[in-house]
C-alpha distance (Angstrom), angle and dihedral (degrees) to the residues before:
residue distance angle dihedral
X1 . . .
X2 3.81 . .
X3 3.82 119.2 .
X4 3.80 118.2 -102.0
X5 3.86 104.3 -106.7
X6 3.86 88.2 -155.6
X7 3.84 97.3 55.7
X8 3.75 141.0 38.1
X9 3.77 120.3 -91.4
X10 3.78 122.0 -122.7
X11 3.87 90.6 -110.7
X12 3.80 90.5 54.1
X13 3.81 91.8 48.3
X14 3.79 90.9 49.6
X15 3.89 90.5 51.8
X16 3.68 90.5 49.1
X17 3.80 93.3 50.7
X18 3.83 91.1 47.2
X19 3.77 90.8 51.8
X20 3.74 91.2 49.9
X21 3.75 91.4 52.0
X22 3.79 93.0 49.5
X23 3.85 90.4 50.2
X24 3.81 89.6 50.6
X25 3.74 92.3 51.6
X26 3.77 91.7 49.0
X27 3.76 90.2 52.7
X28 3.77 93.2 49.1
X29 3.85 89.2 49.8
X30 3.78 91.4 51.2
X31 3.75 91.3 49.5
X32 3.82 91.9 49.4
X33 3.74 92.0 48.4
X34 3.90 91.3 46.8
X35 3.87 89.6 49.6
X36 3.84 91.4 48.2
X37 3.78 91.3 49.8
X38 3.76 91.9 48.8
X39 3.77 97.5 47.2
X40 3.91 91.0 43.6
X41 3.79 98.5 50.3
X42 3.80 106.8 23.9
X43 3.79 114.1 111.8
X44 3.88 122.6 -132.5
X45 3.71 135.4 -178.6
X46 3.79 119.7 -144.5
X47 3.75 142.2 161.1
X48 3.84 113.5 -103.9
X49 3.80 133.9 -177.6
X50 3.78 126.8 -138.5
X51 3.79 104.8 -112.6
X52 3.82 103.5 172.4
X53 3.75 150.8 -33.7
X54 3.80 139.8 -110.5
X55 3.74 130.2 -171.5
X56 3.83 136.0 174.5
X57 3.82 133.5 -174.1
X58 3.72 130.8 -176.5
X59 3.85 138.8 -178.1
X60 3.80 122.9 -160.9
X61 3.81 111.5 -134.4
X62 3.84 113.2 -143.8
X63 3.80 129.6 -161.2
X64 3.79 129.8 -163.9
X65 3.78 100.0 -111.5
X66 3.82 141.1 160.8
X67 3.77 111.8 -110.3
X68 3.79 133.3 -176.0
X69 3.74 119.9 -135.5
X70 3.81 144.4 155.6
X71 3.80 132.6 -123.7
X72 3.76 143.1 154.0
X73 3.83 113.1 -91.0
X74 3.83 92.5 -99.4
X75 3.82 90.7 52.2
X76 3.77 99.7 50.3
X77 3.90 108.8 113.1
X78 3.76 111.7 -114.2
X79 3.77 91.8 -124.8
X80 3.86 92.9 53.7
X81 3.78 126.0 110.2
X82 3.87 109.1 -130.8
X83 3.79 110.8 -137.5
X84 3.84 100.6 179.2
X85 3.72 142.3 -17.8
X86 3.87 137.3 -151.7
X87 3.82 135.4 -173.8
X88 3.83 113.9 -115.4
X89 3.79 137.2 160.1
X90 3.85 104.4 -82.0
X91 3.83 94.8 -176.3
X92 3.75 143.4 -39.4
X93 3.82 132.6 -106.2
X94 3.75 130.8 -160.6
X95 3.80 111.7 -105.8
X96 3.84 124.5 -173.5
X97 3.85 109.5 -127.5
X98 3.79 101.8 166.0
X99 3.75 147.2 -19.5
X100 3.75 133.3 -112.6
X101 3.79 130.1 -152.3
X102 3.82 111.3 -132.0
X103 3.84 129.0 -178.4
X104 3.71 110.1 -116.6
X105 3.85 101.1 178.0
X106 3.85 143.6 -59.8
X107 3.78 137.8 -88.1
X108 3.83 133.2 -153.8
X109 3.80 110.2 -108.6
X110 3.77 90.8 -157.8
X111 3.79 95.5 -115.3
X112 3.70 99.3 82.7
X113 3.75 99.1 -83.2
X114 3.71 137.7 97.0
X115 3.69 127.3 -127.9
X116 3.82 122.9 -153.1
X117 3.79 117.1 -122.2
X118 3.86 120.8 -143.0
X119 3.75 138.2 -175.4
X120 3.71 136.6 -171.0
X121 3.83 117.5 -113.5
X122 3.73 122.4 -168.4
X123 3.84 118.6 -120.4
X124 3.81 117.8 -144.1
X125 3.70 135.9 -166.3
X126 3.79 131.7 -169.0
X127 3.79 111.2 -96.6
X128 3.85 114.5 -159.0
X129 3.74 118.8 -127.0
X130 3.73 114.9 -155.1
X131 3.75 129.0 -146.8
X132 3.83 137.1 169.7
X133 3.83 117.2 -100.6
X134 3.85 113.2 -160.7
X135 3.76 134.0 -153.9
X136 3.77 109.1 -143.3
X137 3.70 144.1 166.7
X138 3.76 125.1 -133.9
X139 3.80 140.1 164.4
X140 3.78 115.6 -108.8
X141 3.77 143.0 159.0
X142 3.85 104.3 -97.6
X143 3.83 129.7 -173.8
X144 3.75 105.4 -117.4
X145 3.91 100.9 166.2
X146 3.73 143.1 -2.6
X147 3.83 127.6 -128.1
X148 3.83 111.3 -147.4
X149 3.74 138.4 -169.6
X150 3.83 129.7 177.6
X151 3.79 138.1 166.1
X152 3.73 148.2 174.5
X153 3.76 97.2 -126.3
X154 3.88 137.1 73.9
X155 3.88 94.5 -101.7
X156 3.75 104.9 90.8
X157 3.75 116.6 -177.0
X158 3.82 136.3 179.5
X159 3.85 116.7 -108.7
X160 3.73 120.7 -110.6
X161 3.87 104.2 -102.6
X162 3.81 96.3 -152.3
X163 3.82 92.7 -151.2
X164 3.81 116.8 -154.3
X165 3.85 123.2 -157.7
X166 3.72 111.7 -64.5
X167 3.79 93.6 22.3
X168 3.85 134.8 113.1
X169 3.74 139.8 178.6
X170 3.74 115.5 -92.7
X171 3.83 135.5 178.8
X172 3.77 117.0 -6.9
X173 3.73 124.2 -150.5
X174 3.86 133.4 -176.3
X175 3.84 141.4 178.9
X176 3.75 133.4 -169.0
X177 3.97 123.4 -164.4
X178 3.73 129.5 -175.9
X179 3.78 119.7 -152.8
X180 3.77 117.4 -137.4
X181 3.76 136.4 -169.4
X182 3.88 123.5 -157.7
X183 3.86 127.9 121.2
X184 3.87 81.5 -21.8
X185 3.76 139.3 -1.7
X186 3.82 117.7 -77.3
X187 3.78 140.4 -175.6
X188 3.83 124.1 -149.4
X189 3.85 124.5 -171.4
X190 3.81 109.0 -143.7
X191 3.83 141.0 172.9
X192 3.79 115.0 -92.5
X193 3.74 94.2 -109.0
X194 3.76 94.6 50.9
X195 3.85 91.3 42.7
X196 3.75 94.9 50.6
X197 3.84 91.5 51.5
X198 3.77 94.8 67.4
X199 3.85 127.8 81.5
X200 3.82 135.4 -158.7
X201 3.85 111.7 -79.2
X202 3.81 95.2 15.7
X203 3.83 112.8 147.9
X204 3.71 117.9 -128.0
X205 3.82 138.2 174.5
X206 3.67 111.8 -124.0
X207 3.79 131.1 -166.0
X208 3.83 108.6 -144.1
X209 3.78 129.0 -169.0
X210 3.80 121.3 176.4
X211 3.81 93.6 -12.6
X212 3.78 91.2 -54.1
X213 3.87 123.3 113.9
X214 3.89 105.0 -128.1
X215 3.86 96.9 178.8
X216 3.82 143.0 0.1
X217 3.73 130.0 -149.1
C-alpha cells in the first residue's frame, strides 16, 4: 500500500520517537555529570566538632646483611664482591650517517623566474654505547621488620624496637589524625603540634570540598 504523501509513515514516526528518546537520555546524562561535578568540587564551610583522635608511629629495624644487586661498572661499590658481568647497551648517542638535501625556499633570479633554494641537512641515527653491568654482593643495613604503635588518645609514644644482635633503628614515621563530626563524619591528617592543640568537643570551622576537609580554623 503506498505511503500517504500528506502524512508521516509509521517508520518515520518510530525513527522520530527513537531520536527523541536518545536526546532525552543524553540530556539526563549531562545533568547527572554536571551534578556529580558540582557536588565533587564545590567548596563549603561548616561548623564541626572534634570527636576523637588517632595516632600511629613506626620504626624500621635494620640488620647488617649480605645483599645481591646489579649496577654498571662505575656504580659498583668499591667494597662489593663481583660475581658476574655482561655487556649491555648502556645508552645511545646521535651519530651522523648521511646528509639530505631539502628545499628551503625560492629566490627571484631577476629575469622573471624563481629559483629553488636548497640546503644540506645532517641525518642522524642512535648509536648504541655498550658498558658492563655487574652482579655483585655487598654488606648493607637492610630493613627486616617494623615496630609499630598506635592509639586513639592524645598520648603518642614510640614503639619498643626490641633490637637483637646486629640490628639498629632505621627510619621513623608518624601520623596524626583528628576525627570530626559535622554534616557528616570527617578525618583530617595534621602535624603533631596542631593535632595536640585540639580537645574533644572543640568547635571548629572546616572548609570542605568533595567530602574532604581542606582546612580547619
